[in-house]
Structure formats: structure tokens, C-alpha cells
C-alpha positions as CSV (number, residue, x, y, z in Angstrom):
1,T,37.3,-6.9,22.1
2,D,36.7,-3.4,21.9
3,A,37.7,-0.9,24.9
4,K,34.9,-2.0,27.2
5,G,35.4,-5.8,26.5
6,G,33.0,-6.4,24.3
7,V,32.8,-8.7,21.7
8,L,33.8,-7.5,18.2
9,G,33.3,-10.5,16.2
10,G,34.8,-14.3,15.7
11,Y,36.1,-16.8,13.3
12,L,35.8,-20.8,13.7
13,A,38.8,-22.4,11.7
14,F,40.0,-26.2,11.2
15,V,44.2,-25.3,11.7
16,T,46.6,-27.8,10.6
17,P,49.7,-26.1,12.3
18,G,52.3,-25.5,9.5
19,A,49.9,-26.0,6.3
20,N,46.4,-24.6,6.0
21,F,43.7,-22.7,8.1
22,Y,40.3,-23.5,7.1
23,V,38.2,-20.7,8.0
24,L,34.6,-22.3,8.3
25,D,32.7,-18.8,9.7
26,C,33.7,-15.4,9.9
27,M,31.4,-12.4,11.8
28,A,32.0,-9.2,12.9
29,R,30.1,-6.4,14.1
30,A,29.7,-3.2,11.7
31,G,32.9,-1.1,11.4
32,A,34.9,-4.0,13.3
33,A,35.7,-6.4,10.3
34,L,39.2,-5.7,9.8
35,R,40.4,-5.9,13.0
36,V,38.9,-9.5,13.4
37,V,40.0,-10.2,9.8
38,N,44.1,-8.9,11.3
39,S,43.3,-11.1,14.7
40,M,42.5,-14.1,12.3
41,M,45.3,-13.8,9.9
42,A,47.9,-13.4,13.1
43,T,46.5,-16.7,14.5
44,A,47.1,-18.2,11.2
45,A,50.7,-16.9,11.0
46,D,51.3,-17.7,14.5
47,A,50.6,-21.3,13.3
48,R,52.9,-21.0,10.6
49,C,49.6,-21.9,7.9
50,V,51.2,-21.2,4.3
51,E,47.5,-20.3,3.3
52,V,44.2,-19.5,4.9
53,I,40.8,-20.9,2.9
54,G,37.7,-20.4,2.9
55,R,34.3,-18.9,1.8
56,T,33.8,-14.8,2.6
57,R,30.5,-12.7,2.5
58,P,29.9,-9.1,0.8
59,H,30.6,-7.1,4.2
60,L,33.8,-9.0,4.7
61,F,35.5,-7.9,1.1
62,E,36.8,-4.7,1.8
63,A,38.8,-6.0,5.4
64,L,40.0,-9.1,3.5
65,S,41.6,-6.6,0.6
66,D,42.7,-4.2,3.3
67,A,44.5,-7.3,5.1
68,G,46.1,-8.5,1.3
69,C,43.8,-11.8,1.0
70,M,44.0,-12.9,-2.8
71,F,40.5,-13.7,-4.0
72,V,39.9,-17.0,-6.5
73,K,36.6,-17.7,-7.6
74,H,36.4,-21.3,-7.0
75,C,32.3,-21.5,-7.7
76,T,29.3,-19.7,-8.1
77,T,26.0,-19.0,-6.6
78,V,22.9,-18.0,-8.9
79,V,19.4,-17.6,-6.8
80,A,16.2,-16.7,-8.5
81,T,13.3,-15.2,-6.4
82,R,10.2,-12.9,-6.8
83,D,10.5,-12.3,-2.7
84,E,12.5,-9.1,-2.6
85,E,13.0,-9.3,1.3
86,L,14.7,-12.7,0.6
87,L,17.1,-11.3,-1.9
88,A,17.8,-8.5,-0.1
89,A,19.1,-10.8,2.7
90,L,21.0,-12.9,0.4
91,V,22.8,-10.2,-1.8
92,S,23.4,-7.9,1.7
93,G,24.7,-11.4,3.7
94,E,22.7,-11.7,6.4
95,A,21.4,-15.1,4.9
96,E,23.2,-18.1,4.7
97,V,23.2,-20.3,1.3
98,G,24.2,-23.9,1.2
99,G,24.3,-26.9,3.6
100,F,27.5,-26.5,6.4
101,I,28.5,-23.1,6.5
102,G,32.3,-23.4,5.1
103,G,31.8,-26.7,3.4
104,M,35.1,-26.1,1.3
105,W,36.4,-28.4,2.6
106,S,34.2,-31.0,1.2
107,R,35.6,-32.8,-1.3
108,L,32.2,-33.0,-2.9
109,D,32.5,-29.2,-2.7
110,S,35.6,-28.1,-3.8
111,D,37.4,-31.3,-5.8
112,R,37.8,-30.7,-9.4
113,F,36.4,-33.6,-11.6
114,D,37.9,-32.9,-15.3
């Protein structure tokens, strides 16, 4: 929260204490991303998690990098559209892409089949 008690952001995660911290979604108001990310990392540390896993959006990259996170490219999304408004929403991170947000937990999405 900010000095006036307003919400700066939040996150939804599935936590296995001592193991994994799966982030299903993370949201932050403009200028508050680092505070939200630091709060999320502190929660993961308090649960003794060894890794924080999840998808991200462009507006969180800088905060995640500043928090010392490492990015691993697991998959790629390709978009083809002539609709400039839709493309702008996707590039800015305003639009969600995919099925269930945070779907990296699904074996159909995250397993390697080689």
C-alpha cells in the first residue's frame, strides 16, 4: 500500500513452502512495480521457496531485473494482426494472451516433449 493506504498492486501465487512459488498473475500501478515485486519475493523467501516461476509482462521487466531475477525463455507467442489497436494493447501488456493466466503450471504448456 502507499502512504495513504491505497493499493499499489498485488499478485496471485500457488506456493509449496520449501519448494516452488508459482506466480499466476502480478499487477502493479504505474511506478509501483518494484515495490510489488519486492513484496512478492519477500513472501517467497518467508515460505523458504527455492524458486519463483511464472510468466511476465513488459511493464514488469525492469522491476524484475532490478530485483535480481533471471529470465529464461521457455516459449514464444506470435501475433499477426492488421488491427493496430489490438497490436498496441498486446505490445503494451494491456491485453492478456492465452488461456488461463499463469498457465505455465500446466504440463501441456510447460513439459518438454523431445
